[in-house]
C-alpha positions as CSV (number, residue, x, y, z in Angstrom):
1,M,0.3,0.0,-0.5
2,K,1.1,3.4,-1.3
3,Y,0.9,6.7,0.7
4,I,1.3,9.9,-0.4
5,R,1.3,13.0,1.9
6,P,0.6,16.1,1.4
7,L,0.3,19.2,4.0
8,Y,-4.0,21.3,3.8
9,F,-5.1,23.5,5.7
10,S,-8.1,23.7,7.4
11,N,-10.9,26.1,7.6
12,L,-9.6,26.6,10.9
13,F,-6.6,27.8,10.0
14,W,-7.7,30.5,7.7
15,G,-10.6,31.7,10.3
16,I,-8.0,32.3,12.5
17,L,-5.3,33.4,9.3
18,M,-8.7,36.3,8.8
19,G,-9.2,37.0,12.6
20,L,-5.9,38.0,12.8
21,S,-5.0,40.1,9.5
22,A,-8.6,42.0,10.8
23,V,-6.2,43.2,14.1
24,F,-3.7,44.2,12.3
25,L,-6.0,46.6,10.2
26,G,-7.5,47.6,13.6
27,A,-4.3,48.9,14.6
28,Q,-3.9,50.9,12.5
29,A,-6.7,53.3,14.0
30,A,-5.4,51.6,17.7
31,P,-1.6,50.8,17.9
32,F,-2.2,49.5,21.2
33,L,-3.4,46.4,19.7
34,F,-0.4,45.4,17.2
35,G,1.8,44.4,20.1
36,I,-1.3,42.1,21.3
37,A,-1.5,41.2,17.2
38,K,1.6,40.0,17.6
39,L,1.9,37.9,20.5
40,M,-1.8,36.2,19.2
41,T,0.6,35.6,16.0
42,A,3.7,34.2,17.7
43,I,1.3,31.5,19.0
44,F,-0.6,31.2,16.3
45,A,2.7,29.9,14.6
46,F,3.4,28.4,17.8
47,L,0.4,26.0,17.6
48,V,0.9,25.3,13.4
49,L,4.4,24.4,14.1
50,L,2.8,22.3,16.6
51,D,0.1,20.9,14.6
52,L,2.6,19.6,11.8
53,F,5.4,17.9,14.6
54,L,2.3,16.0,15.9
55,L,0.8,14.6,12.4
56,F,4.4,13.8,10.3
57,R,6.2,12.5,13.4
58,T,4.4,9.1,12.5
59,K,5.8,7.8,9.5
60,E,2.3,5.8,9.2
61,G,0.2,7.0,11.2
62,I,-3.0,5.8,9.7
63,F,-4.1,2.8,8.1
64,V,-7.0,2.1,5.5
65,K,-8.1,-0.3,3.5
66,R,-11.2,-0.7,0.7
67,D,-13.6,-4.0,1.0
68,V,-15.4,-4.7,-2.0
69,S,-16.4,-7.5,-3.9
70,D,-14.5,-8.5,-7.7
71,R,-18.0,-8.4,-8.8
72,L,-20.7,-6.6,-8.3
73,S,-24.5,-7.4,-8.9
74,N,-26.8,-4.9,-10.9
75,G,-29.6,-3.8,-10.1
76,D,-28.9,-4.1,-6.2
77,E,-27.5,-2.2,-3.5
78,N,-23.8,-3.7,-3.2
79,P,-21.9,-3.5,0.0
80,V,-19.0,-1.6,0.2
81,T,-16.5,-1.3,3.5
82,I,-13.8,0.8,4.8
83,Y,-11.6,0.2,7.4
84,L,-9.9,2.6,9.0
85,E,-7.4,2.6,12.0
86,N,-5.6,5.2,14.0
87,R,-1.8,4.1,15.0
88,Y,-1.3,7.7,16.4
89,P,-0.9,8.4,20.1
90,F,-3.8,10.5,20.4
91,K,-6.8,11.0,19.2
92,T,-7.4,11.5,15.0
93,R,-10.8,13.2,13.3
94,W,-11.1,12.0,9.6
95,E,-12.4,13.3,6.4
96,I,-12.3,9.8,3.9
97,V,-13.1,10.9,0.2
98,D,-13.6,7.3,-1.4
99,E,-13.3,7.8,-5.1
100,I,-16.2,5.4,-6.8
101,P,-16.2,4.2,-10.7
102,F,-17.5,7.7,-13.0
103,Q,-20.6,5.8,-13.9
104,F,-22.5,6.2,-10.2
105,Q,-22.5,10.2,-10.9
106,R,-21.8,10.3,-6.8
107,R,-20.6,13.0,-4.6
108,D,-21.9,12.2,-1.6
109,V,-19.2,9.4,-0.6
110,L,-17.9,11.8,2.3
111,F,-17.5,10.1,5.4
112,K,-15.8,12.0,9.0
113,A,-14.8,9.9,12.3
114,E,-12.7,10.0,15.3
115,L,-10.7,7.6,16.1
116,S,-9.1,7.3,19.8
117,P,-4.8,5.5,19.3
118,N,-4.9,2.4,18.3
119,E,-8.7,2.3,17.8
120,T,-10.2,1.0,14.5
121,Q,-13.2,1.5,12.8
122,L,-15.6,0.3,9.5
123,L,-17.1,2.4,7.4
124,R,-20.4,1.0,4.7
125,Y,-22.2,2.1,1.9
126,E,-23.3,0.8,-0.6
127,L,-23.5,1.2,-4.9
128,R,-26.5,0.7,-7.1
129,P,-24.3,-0.1,-11.2
130,T,-26.8,0.1,-13.5
131,K,-25.4,-1.2,-16.4
132,R,-23.5,-4.5,-16.7
133,G,-19.8,-3.6,-18.0
134,E,-16.2,-2.9,-15.8
135,Y,-15.7,-0.4,-13.2
136,S,-12.8,1.0,-12.1
137,F,-12.3,2.2,-8.8
138,G,-9.5,4.6,-8.0
139,A,-7.8,5.7,-4.5
140,V,-9.4,6.4,-0.7
141,N,-8.7,9.4,0.7
142,A,-7.9,10.2,4.1
143,F,-7.7,13.3,5.6
144,I,-6.4,13.3,8.9
145,K,-6.3,16.3,11.8
146,T,-5.0,16.4,15.6
147,P,-7.8,18.1,18.2
148,L,-5.9,21.3,17.8
149,G,-7.4,21.2,14.0
150,L,-5.9,23.5,11.8
151,V,-3.9,21.0,9.3
152,K,-4.9,18.2,7.5
153,R,-2.2,15.6,6.4
154,R,-3.6,13.7,3.2
155,Y,-3.1,10.2,3.2
156,Q,-4.3,8.4,-0.3
157,S,-4.5,4.7,-0.3
158,S,-3.6,3.4,-3.9
159,Q,-6.1,1.3,-4.6
160,N,-7.3,1.3,-8.3
161,K,-9.2,-2.0,-8.9
162,T,-11.4,-2.7,-12.0
163,V,-14.3,-4.8,-11.0
164,A,-17.3,-6.2,-13.2
165,V,-21.0,-5.6,-13.1
166,Y,-22.8,-9.1,-13.4
167,P,-26.3,-9.3,-14.2
168,S,-28.4,-9.5,-11.0
169,Y,-26.2,-12.6,-8.8
170,L,-27.7,-11.5,-5.4
171,Q,-31.5,-11.9,-6.2
172,M,-30.6,-15.1,-7.7
173,R,-28.9,-16.6,-4.5
174,Q,-32.1,-14.8,-3.1
175,Y,-34.1,-16.9,-4.8
176,E,-32.6,-19.7,-4.8
177,L,-32.0,-20.0,-0.7
178,M,-36.3,-19.2,-0.6
179,A,-35.8,-22.3,-3.0
180,I,-33.9,-24.9,-0.7
181,S,-36.3,-23.8,1.9
182,N,-39.1,-23.8,0.3
183,R,-39.9,-20.1,1.3
184,L,-40.2,-18.8,-1.9
185,T,-43.8,-17.2,-0.9
186,E,-41.5,-14.5,1.0
187,L,-40.7,-13.1,-2.0
188,G,-44.4,-13.0,-3.9
189,I,-44.4,-16.5,-5.1
190,K,-47.6,-18.0,-5.1
191,R,-48.2,-20.9,-3.5
192,I,-49.5,-23.5,-6.7
193,R,-52.0,-26.6,-6.0
194,R,-50.2,-29.0,-7.9
195,L,-53.6,-31.0,-10.0
196,G,-53.4,-34.8,-11.4
197,H,-51.1,-37.7,-10.7
198,S,-47.9,-36.6,-12.5
199,M,-46.0,-36.2,-9.5
200,E,-44.4,-38.9,-7.6
201,F,-43.2,-39.2,-3.7
202,E,-40.2,-38.2,-2.8
203,Q,-40.3,-37.7,1.3
204,I,-41.7,-36.6,4.3
205,R,-41.1,-33.4,6.2
206,P,-42.1,-30.3,8.1
207,Y,-45.1,-28.6,7.8
208,V,-44.0,-25.0,6.4
209,K,-46.5,-22.0,6.1
210,G,-48.1,-22.5,2.6
211,D,-47.9,-26.3,2.5
212,D,-51.1,-28.4,1.4
213,V,-53.1,-29.0,3.7
214,R,-54.2,-32.4,2.0
215,T,-50.8,-33.6,2.0
216,V,-50.4,-34.1,6.1
217,N,-49.3,-37.0,7.2
218,W,-51.2,-38.3,10.4
219,K,-49.4,-41.2,10.7
220,A,-45.9,-39.4,10.8
221,T,-47.6,-36.5,12.5
222,A,-48.5,-38.9,15.9
223,R,-44.8,-40.5,15.5
224,R,-43.0,-37.3,15.7
225,N,-45.7,-34.8,17.6
226,E,-44.5,-32.6,14.9
227,L,-47.3,-31.7,11.6
228,M,-45.0,-33.2,9.2
229,V,-46.6,-33.7,5.6
230,N,-45.6,-35.9,2.2
231,A,-43.8,-34.1,-0.5
232,F,-43.7,-34.6,-4.0
233,Q,-41.3,-33.7,-6.9
234,D,-41.8,-32.4,-10.6
235,E,-41.2,-34.1,-13.2
236,R,-37.4,-33.4,-14.1
237,S,-35.5,-32.9,-17.0
238,Q,-38.1,-30.8,-18.9
239,A,-35.7,-28.3,-20.8
240,V,-36.7,-24.1,-20.7
241,Y,-35.3,-21.6,-22.6
242,C,-34.8,-18.3,-22.0
243,L,-35.3,-15.7,-25.2
244,I,-34.0,-12.5,-24.8
245,D,-34.7,-10.0,-28.2
246,K,-32.1,-7.2,-27.4
247,G,-34.0,-5.3,-30.4
248,R,-34.2,-1.1,-29.6
249,V,-38.0,-2.1,-27.8
250,M,-35.3,-3.8,-25.1
251,K,-33.6,0.0,-25.1
252,S,-36.6,2.1,-23.2
253,P,-35.3,3.0,-18.8
254,F,-37.3,2.0,-16.1
255,E,-35.5,3.0,-12.6
256,E,-32.4,3.7,-14.2
257,M,-31.5,0.1,-15.7
258,T,-32.9,-1.2,-19.3
259,L,-35.7,-3.6,-20.0
260,L,-33.6,-5.3,-21.3
261,D,-31.2,-5.6,-17.9
262,Y,-34.6,-6.8,-16.2
263,A,-35.1,-9.1,-18.9
264,I,-31.3,-10.2,-18.3
265,N,-32.3,-10.6,-14.7
266,A,-35.1,-12.1,-15.2
267,T,-33.6,-15.2,-16.8
268,L,-30.2,-15.5,-14.1
269,V,-32.9,-15.6,-11.7
270,L,-35.8,-18.3,-13.9
271,S,-32.8,-20.6,-14.9
272,N,-31.4,-20.6,-11.9
273,I,-34.7,-21.9,-10.0
274,A,-35.7,-24.7,-13.4
275,L,-32.0,-26.2,-12.1
276,I,-33.2,-26.5,-8.9
277,K,-35.9,-28.5,-9.9
278,Q,-34.0,-30.4,-11.8
279,D,-35.1,-29.1,-15.0
280,K,-33.0,-27.8,-18.7
281,A,-31.9,-24.3,-18.5
282,G,-30.6,-22.8,-22.1
283,L,-31.3,-19.6,-23.6
284,I,-30.9,-17.7,-27.5
285,T,-30.5,-14.0,-27.7
286,F,-31.7,-12.2,-30.6
287,S,-32.7,-8.8,-32.5
288,E,-32.7,-8.7,-35.9
289,V,-29.9,-11.7,-36.2
290,I,-29.5,-14.6,-34.0
291,G,-26.9,-13.7,-30.8
292,Q,-26.0,-16.7,-28.8
293,I,-27.2,-20.5,-28.5
294,L,-26.5,-21.6,-25.3
295,P,-27.8,-25.3,-25.0
296,A,-30.4,-26.6,-22.5
297,E,-27.9,-28.2,-19.8
298,R,-28.3,-29.4,-16.8
299,K,-24.7,-30.0,-15.9
300,A,-22.4,-28.3,-13.0
301,G,-20.8,-25.3,-14.7
302,Q,-24.3,-24.6,-16.6
303,M,-25.3,-21.6,-14.6
304,Q,-21.6,-19.9,-15.0
305,K,-21.9,-20.5,-18.8
306,I,-25.4,-18.4,-18.5
307,L,-24.3,-16.1,-16.6
308,E,-20.9,-15.9,-18.0
309,V,-23.2,-15.2,-21.7
310,L,-25.7,-13.1,-20.1
311,Y,-23.1,-10.4,-19.0
312,K,-21.6,-9.9,-22.6
313,Q,-25.4,-8.7,-23.7
314,K,-25.9,-5.2,-25.5
315,T,-29.4,-3.9,-27.1
316,R,-28.5,-3.2,-30.6
317,Y,-30.7,-0.3,-32.9
318,L,-32.8,-1.7,-35.3
319,E,-36.2,-4.2,-35.2
320,S,-35.3,-8.0,-34.4
321,D,-36.2,-10.7,-37.1
322,Y,-38.9,-13.1,-35.5
323,E,-38.3,-15.0,-38.7
324,T,-35.2,-15.9,-38.0
325,L,-35.7,-16.5,-34.8
326,Y,-38.4,-19.0,-35.3
327,A,-36.0,-20.7,-38.1
328,H,-33.3,-20.8,-35.5
329,V,-35.6,-22.5,-33.5
330,K,-36.5,-25.2,-34.8
331,K,-33.5,-25.5,-36.4
332,H,-31.7,-26.2,-33.0
333,I,-34.2,-26.8,-30.2
334,R,-36.1,-30.6,-31.3
335,Q,-37.6,-31.4,-28.3
336,R,-40.8,-29.8,-26.9
337,S,-39.3,-27.2,-24.8
338,L,-40.8,-24.2,-22.9
339,L,-39.9,-21.2,-24.5
340,L,-40.1,-17.9,-22.7
341,L,-39.6,-15.1,-24.9
342,F,-38.9,-11.4,-23.2
343,T,-40.2,-8.7,-25.2
344,N,-41.9,-5.9,-25.3
345,F,-45.0,-4.9,-27.6
346,E,-46.2,-1.5,-27.5
347,T,-48.4,-1.8,-30.2
348,L,-51.1,-4.7,-31.2
349,S,-50.5,-3.9,-34.8
350,A,-46.8,-4.8,-33.8
351,M,-47.1,-7.9,-32.2
352,R,-49.0,-8.6,-35.2
353,R,-46.5,-8.1,-37.3
354,Q,-44.9,-11.0,-35.6
355,L,-48.2,-12.9,-34.8
356,P,-47.7,-15.8,-37.5
357,F,-43.7,-16.6,-36.1
358,L,-45.2,-16.3,-32.9
359,R,-48.3,-19.4,-33.9
360,Q,-45.9,-21.2,-35.5
361,L,-43.5,-21.5,-31.9
362,A,-46.8,-22.3,-29.8
363,K,-47.5,-25.1,-32.4
364,T,-44.3,-27.5,-31.1
365,H,-43.4,-25.5,-27.8
366,L,-44.8,-23.6,-24.4
367,L,-44.4,-20.3,-25.4
368,I,-45.3,-17.5,-22.5
369,V,-44.7,-14.2,-23.9
370,V,-43.4,-11.8,-21.4
371,F,-43.6,-7.7,-22.1
372,F,-44.2,-4.9,-20.3
373,E,-46.9,-2.4,-18.4
374,N,-45.9,1.0,-19.5
375,T,-45.7,2.4,-16.1
376,E,-45.7,6.0,-17.1
377,T,-49.0,5.6,-18.5
378,A,-50.4,3.7,-15.4
379,S,-49.3,6.6,-13.2
380,L,-51.0,9.0,-16.3
381,L,-54.5,7.2,-16.4
382,K,-54.4,8.4,-12.3
383,S,-53.6,11.7,-12.5
384,P,-56.3,14.5,-12.7
385,A,-57.0,16.1,-15.6
386,D,-57.5,19.5,-15.4
387,N,-57.6,20.9,-19.0
388,T,-58.0,20.6,-22.4
389,E,-54.4,19.1,-23.1
390,D,-54.3,16.5,-20.1
391,I,-58.2,15.6,-21.2
392,Y,-55.9,14.7,-24.3
393,L,-52.8,13.2,-22.9
394,K,-55.3,11.3,-20.6
395,T,-57.5,9.2,-23.8
396,I,-54.1,8.6,-25.5
397,A,-53.0,7.3,-22.6
398,E,-56.4,4.8,-22.0
399,R,-55.5,3.9,-25.4
400,F,-52.4,2.3,-25.0
401,Y,-53.5,0.9,-21.8
402,Y,-56.1,-0.6,-23.0
403,E,-54.2,-2.0,-25.9
404,K,-51.4,-4.1,-24.4
405,R,-54.7,-6.0,-23.0
406,R,-56.1,-6.4,-26.1
407,I,-52.1,-8.1,-27.0
408,V,-52.8,-10.3,-23.9
409,K,-56.4,-11.8,-24.8
410,E,-55.0,-12.0,-28.7
411,L,-52.0,-14.1,-28.0
412,E,-54.2,-16.2,-25.2
413,L,-57.0,-16.8,-28.2
414,Y,-54.0,-18.2,-30.4
415,G,-53.1,-21.0,-27.3
416,I,-50.4,-18.4,-26.3
417,Q,-49.2,-18.3,-22.3
418,A,-49.0,-14.1,-21.9
419,I,-47.3,-12.8,-18.6
420,L,-47.8,-8.3,-19.1
421,T,-45.9,-6.9,-15.7
422,V,-44.0,-3.9,-14.9
423,P,-40.3,-4.3,-14.7
424,K,-40.0,-4.7,-11.0
425,D,-42.3,-7.7,-10.6
426,L,-41.1,-9.6,-13.5
427,N,-38.8,-11.8,-11.5
428,A,-42.0,-13.3,-9.6
429,N,-44.6,-13.4,-11.9
430,T,-42.2,-15.2,-14.1
431,V,-41.2,-17.6,-12.0
432,N,-44.6,-18.4,-10.9
433,K,-45.9,-19.3,-14.4
434,Y,-43.0,-21.4,-14.8
435,L,-44.3,-23.0,-11.1
436,E,-47.5,-23.1,-12.3
437,L,-47.3,-25.1,-15.8
438,K,-44.9,-27.7,-13.8
439,A,-47.4,-28.2,-11.6
440,K,-50.1,-28.2,-14.1
441,G,-48.1,-30.5,-16.1
442,M,-48.6,-28.7,-18.6
443,M,-44.8,-28.6,-19.6
């Protein structure tokens, strides 16, 4: 760790200096003040020299270090920790400025602290990236003052570090932990009643809130003196593909993130849930051309492959070619699979242009079209109309609002499942639909 030691004067120093200047000016009118001014200046100079001596007599009076993960999770609050250690034999006052990546556009990463001799302290704050890619951290700057507070010594810990911002693996882990502990209902996932008899008995386990009471095993409950239920496992090894549209319709922003990034985060969450449920997960990205194709697998390294593919995806600015998508799906996906198509249709006519290809996909696969609710339109509908312009805007907003719902109805008319969702609810809604179809044995 390398330190540099420039010197800075504090606001207190400049305030006293201005006061002394005022006394010297006053001495021009009242000569008796001149002696007082000289005495005060001598005392002030002595205190400054003493402050400098206290600060610089110790070679390395502090230790400071930033702790940040090698990769950050897109769209989530990522913790950053700064470790402080005071090695001076007296109490010190700190001002810490962390040089965070420019992408965050924050000017408030300034902390103040007071540390006694040999005391340590941890400062914690969070960063929320909204774009995937590489982010570069700079140095950690610490400005140290003695109790006198006249001068500041600057320590700069050279901790230049580049981290990668990946799709939201924090959300993926959150859903994974809840799925393993059978607590997905806490994340908005509905408890789906299993239909039919396609489930195989797996084990007897303790009752968890949300379990179907009809699965209670009364004999086991009597033996264990604890409520026990029969657990069934779903059919396994079914292929689940996420088809991600990278065309211009996915460039629209919501809470500083594009729709493409929301689709990527949902793909990561859903693929992991599918693998936990013993299904196979794969993905295809497309725009005016086919991007990357990752065949559905259930191997150990499949999630890492999915993560690396998703990390590299970028929005393109042309209209997506659904005919090419259909041709590649027909060529590369031979067995019946669950296809989740992440796209965005703003108008009924835009959907109808792609409907022939969607119908062809739905003939051989179980197709779910996932598209997004326009939150600005919804908020505009709730606002009052005070003038003619407001009435006009609300009329247009109503047209778009109901057209989205007509898209859902028309897709369902042709046997195509549809999810219309706001971006923030995308993860829960897609996982709900997947579990619902699996429970109904439709896959």
